[in-house]
N, C-alpha and C positions, 0 to 999 in steps of 0.2 A: 596503488589501486585507484586513487581518486582521479589521476590523469587518465587511466584506462576507462573509468566510469564516464568521464567527460566525452572521450572519443566514441565509446560505444553508444551512448545516448544521443550524441549529436547525429549519428547515422540513423539510429532507429526512429527518431522523431519524424524523419522524412521518408521512412520506408513505406513500401506499398503493402497493404494487408493481403492476407492469404485469400484464396478463392472463397466465395460466399458459401454459407452453410446455414442450417436452420438455427434459429435463436434458441438459447437455453431457457429453462423455466426460470422466470424472474421473481417467483414468490420469495419473500423475505420472511425468515422465521428464526427467532432467537428466544424461545420461551424459557429455556433452562436458566439463563442468567437473570433476565429482567422481565418477569411475567407482566403482560399487559402493554409492553412497549409496542407502539405502532409508529409509522412514519410521521404521524401528525404531531406538530409542536403545539403544546398547550401550556403556557406559563402557570396557569392555576391548577394544573393537574397534581394529584397526590403522588403520581409516579415520578420519581426523581429524573428519569431520562426524558419523559415527555415534557416535563417542565424545564429541563436543561439545568438542573442544579449541579453544583460541583460534586456532590456525592455520587452522581452518575459517572463522572470521569474517574473518580476513585474506584468505583466498581469495575469499570473497564480495565483499569490498570491491574487490579487484583486478578481479573480473569486472564489477562495477557501474561502475567507473571506465572499463574498456575499452569498455563499451557507451555510457556517457554522452558521452565525448569526441567521437565522430563526430556524435552528435545535436547537440551544442553547435556544432560546426564548421559544420554544415549549417543552423543555426538552426531545426532541426526543433521543432515545437511539443510533441513528447514530451519535450523536454529538461528542461522545468520539473519534471515529476514525477520524472524520472530523477535530477536533481540533489537534489531533496528526499529521495528514498529513500537515495541515496548518503550524504548528510550525516547523516541519522538513523542509519544503520548505523555510520558513523564515530563518532558520539556514543556509541552503544551500546558500541563497541569501547573507547573511552576509559574508560567507566564500569567495564566488567568487567576491564579491564587495570589498574585502580588498586587500591591496597591496600584491604582491607575487604570485607565480605560484603554485597553489594547484593541478590543473589538467593539464595533458599534452595538452589537447584540450578542454579548458573551453567552447568555443562556442558550440562545439558538445554536451557537457553534458547539456548545457542550452537547446539545441534543444531536447535532450532526456527528460528533465524535463517536457517540454510541451506535448510531445507525450504521455508520461506515465500518466500525469494528465488527459489527454483527455479520456483515457479508463475509469478512475474512474468517470468522469463527464458523459460520455456516459451511463455507467451502472446505475448511479443515475437517469438520465433522462428517460431511457428506463423503469426502474422499476416504476417510478412515473406515467408514461403514460400507464402502464399495458402491455407493450410490452415485447417481449422475452428478457430475461436477462441471462447472463452467470450463470451457476448453482451455482458456489461458491458465486457470488454476490447475487443471489436469496436467498440462505440460510442465508447470512448475513443480508440482508434487511428484510427478513421475521422475523428473530429472533428479530431485533430491533422493527419492527412494533408490534409484539406480546408481547414485553417486556418479552421475554422468558428466557434470559440469563443474567448473571452478567455483570458488566462493563468489567471485564477481558474478558469475552466471546465476547462482542462487539468489543473490541480492536483486539483480536486474529482473529476474523472472517474477519475484514477489512484488516488486514495485510496479512492474508493468501490469500484472493481473489486478492489483488493487486500485491503481490509478486509471489505467486505460479501460479496464473492464468494469470494475465496481463503481467507481466514482460518478460516472454519468447517471447511473440509476439512482444513486443516493441523492444527488443534487435535484434530480427531477422529482423524486418522491417527497422530499422535505420542503421544496419550494425555492424558487429563485428570487422571489419578491417578498418583501416584508409587508405587514398588514397596512402600513401607511403608504404603500405603493413604491417605496424606494427599493433599488436593487440590492441584493445581498452580495454582489460581486466584490465590493471593496473588502469585506470580511474574508471572502474566499481567497483573495490575493494576499491578505495579511498572513494567512497560514504559511505562505512561502517563506516568510522571515523566520518562523519557528523551525521549518524544515532546514533552512540554511544553518541555523545554530545547532541543530540536533544531529544532523547526519555525520559530520566529521567525528565528534567524540564517540558516537555509536559505532561507526566503522572501525575506529581505533580499538575500541573495546572488543569488537568481534575478532579483530586480528590477534589481540592478546589472548583471548580465551578459546577461540574456535578455529581460525584459519589465518595464519600469518601472511598468506599470499595477498589478502585484501588490504594489507597495511604496508606495502612495499615502500621503501625510502625513495626519495627523489634526488636528482643531481643538484638541484638548487631550489631554495624555498620559493623563489618567484614562480617557477614552473608548477610547483605544488599548488600555490594559490590560484594561478590561472586555470589549472586543470580542475580544481574544485569548483571555482566559480562557473566554469563552462558546464560542468556536469549538473550543477544545481539549476542553471539556466535552462538546460534541456528538460529537467524534471518539471520545471515551471511551465515549459511548453506543453508537456503532457497534461498538466492540470488545466491549462487554458483550453486545450482540445476537449477535455472532459466537460468543461462548462459549456462549450459550444454544442457538444452532443446533447447535453441536458436540455439546452434551449430547443433543440430540434425535437426531442422527445415531448416536451411540454407543448410546443406549438403545432405538433403534427395534427392534421385536420381530422383524422379518423384512426381507428385501430390498425388498419392495414398499413397506413403510412408510418405509424408508430412502430409496427413490427419490422418494417424495412430499416428504420433507424437502428433498432435493436440488433438486427442482423449485421449492420455495418459495425456497430460497437463490438460485437462478439468476434467478427472476422478480423477487425483491426487489431484487437488485443491478442487474439490467437496468432495472427501473422507476425506480430512483434515477438511473441514468445518463441515461435519457431526460429526466427532469426537469431534471437539471443541464445537459444539452445545450440544452434549450429555454430555460432561464433565463439562460444565459451566451452564447448565440449572438450573433455580430455582427449588427447591424441592417442594413437595406437601404443606408444611407448610411455604414456603418462597414466597416472592413477591418483586417487585421493589418499594414498597410504600415509604420506608425510603429514598431510592436513589432519587425518584422523588420529595419528599418533600425538600430534601437538594438542589436539582437543582433549584426548584422554588424559593428558598430563596437566592441562591448564584450564579446563572449562569452568571450574569452580572459582 
């Protein structure tokens, strides 16, 4: 799967977005889990997430786990991405909880972790209630509901929606520059190291519990390593593009210009989602039966 991930992402990073459409509602709302959380980072706040305390990351993990378990129990095809995101966040928690300074501003990245997760939770909740959902997430959730794409497709659709669609808005909302005037880009890039460490084990676990097709074996370990490295480099490319879109949102001269950038973000993420869905759809003689049977026996 990792070599397939590399090839798919390498193409998608260069793909052309779908035709323009109206931007979605960008209001961010996560009152159920962390009342009072806003995009603003305030180290002295009593709110753990506004202040960026480690307790906030723990709360995010608990909420992710609460949402993942019923998905796994039902062998919902959304479970693969939910597991990946949960394990990535746990890997991040282990890194920031260890001695040593990994990030220049760890508390700020903790705050970002919560705001970023909130957009995923919001998309899940809106879709479940039949409410308007960002197009990239709508395509991802529809594909899972319809059991229409492979496990690789579910993973890519989730990563695409969260990175290409959600991340630019999060970065623009929380701020690209620290209070001393320094760029927060180095910490943004350091997250790539955590993703590199977390994705492999998380995908292997997903193969064991949910869908063995995402953990297919390789003819030689060298090719496996090269494929994984290429795939992660492509994801880093998506994260770089998200930062650049955030810069454009922040520096837009007026609301009309900002809305045009937002439309580009929505269209690009939705266009990538359409390509992923088309490229990973089950064929006429294929189905998810084997995957679902494996999950029923091994999801726990």
